[in-house]
TIMISE-510579 format. One record per residue: residue number from 1; residue in one letter; x, y, z of N, C-alpha, C, CB in turn. Coordinates in pm, whole numbers, plus 32768, in hexadecimal, padded with zeros to 4 digits. Glycine has a CB too. Example, Ala and Ser with C-alpha at 12.3 -4.5 7.8 and 13.67 -1.06 7.14 Angstrom:
% TIMISE-510579
pos  code  nu  nv  nw  cau  cav  caw  cu  cv  cw  cbu  cbv  cbw
1  a  8527  7DC7  830C  84CE  7E3E  830C  8528  7EB6  830C  846B  7E41  8389
2  s  8505  7F1F  82C4  8557  7F96  82CA  850A  8003  8313  8580  7FC4  823C
END
This chain:
% TIMISE-510579
pos  code  nu  nv  nw  cau  cav  caw  cu  cv  cw  cbu  cbv  cbw
1  t  79AC  A882  A8F3  795E  A8DB  A89C  79BA  A93E  A856  78F3  A926  A8ED
2  a  7989  A97A  A7EC  79D9  A9D8  A79E  7A01  AA51  A7F3  798D  AA06  A722
3  m  79A6  AA7D  A84A  79C3  AAF3  A89C  7A30  AAD7  A902  7945  AB22  A8E2
4  a  7A3A  AA5A  A92E  7A9B  AA38  A997  7B27  AA23  A960  7A6F  A9BC  A9DF
5  r  7B34  AA09  A8DD  7BB7  A9E6  A8A7  7C21  AA51  A8BD  7BAB  A9CC  A815
6  p  7C05  AAD2  A8A7  7C6D  AB37  A8C0  7C9B  AB39  A951  7C3B  ABC1  A898
7  i  7C3E  AB21  A9AC  7C5F  AB20  AA3A  7CB7  AAA7  AA5A  7BE0  AB1E  AA91
8  i  7C90  AA33  AA23  7CDE  A9B9  AA37  7D69  A9C9  A9FC  7C96  A940  A9F9
9  a  7D71  AA00  A983  7DF2  AA13  A942  7E4A  AA70  A994  7DDF  AA4B  A8B5
10  k  7E10  AAD9  A9CA  7E5E  AB37  AA1C  7E95  AAF0  AA97  7E06  ABAF  AA46
11  k  7E44  AA9C  AAD5  7E72  AA53  AB4B  7EDF  A9F0  AB25  7DFD  AA09  AB8D
12  q  7ED2  A9B1  AAB0  7F39  A953  AA83  7FBD  A99A  AA70  7F0F  A90E  AA01
13  v  7FB9  AA11  AA34  8033  AA5E  AA1E  8070  AA86  AAA4  8017  AADB  A9C8
14  e  801C  AAB4  AAFF  804F  AADB  AB83  8090  AA65  ABCA  7FDD  AB14  ABD9
15  l  8051  A9F0  ABC1  8089  A97A  AC00  810C  A952  ABBE  8026  A907  ABFB
16  a  810D  A954  AB39  8186  A92F  AAF0  81FA  A98C  AB14  816D  A932  AA59
17  l  81DE  AA0D  AB1A  8247  AA6C  AB3E  8275  AA55  ABCE  8215  AAFC  AB2C
18  s  8219  AA32  AC23  823C  AA22  ACB1  8297  A9AA  ACC6  81BD  AA13  AD04
19  i  828D  A945  AC6F  82E3  A8CF  AC7C  8359  A8D5  AC1B  8293  A850  AC63
20  g  8364  A943  ABD0  83D6  A956  AB78  83CB  A90C  AAF3  8451  A92C  ABBD
21  a  8351  A8ED  AAC8  8340  A8A7  AA4A  8360  A903  A9D5  82B2  A870  AA3E
22  k  839E  A8CA  A96C  83C0  A918  A8F6  8357  A907  A888  844B  A8F0  A8C2
23  f  8312  A895  A88C  82AE  A878  A825  822C  A84F  A869  82E0  A809  A7C4
24  l  81BE  A871  A829  813C  A850  A861  80E9  A807  A7F7  80F3  A8D0  A894
25  c  80BC  A790  A818  806A  A742  A7BB  7FD8  A74B  A7E7  809A  A6AE  A7B5
26  h  7F81  A757  A784  7EF3  A75E  A7A2  7EAC  A6EA  A75D  7EB7  A7E7  A776
27  g  7E5F  A6A0  A7A7  7E21  A627  A773  7DB8  A640  A708  7DE4  A5DC  A7E2
28  a  7D84  A6BB  A6FE  7D17  A6D6  A6A2  7D48  A707  A61A  7CB9  A73C  A6DF
29  t  7DCC  A70E  A606  7E00  A743  A589  7E58  A6DC  A544  7E4F  A7C4  A5A2
30  g  7E68  A6EC  A4C2  7EC6  A69B  A476  7E98  A60E  A45D  7F47  A698  A4BB
31  k  7E14  A5F6  A45F  7DE3  A56E  A447  7DA3  A565  A3BE  7D7F  A545  A4B4
END
């Protein structure tokens, strides 16, 4: 849902940072 996206994005960033990722791809963008 639209309301959940900011929360999901925040978790994705936290996870990416925790594993040392430099770039983050989101499946819902750039199509």
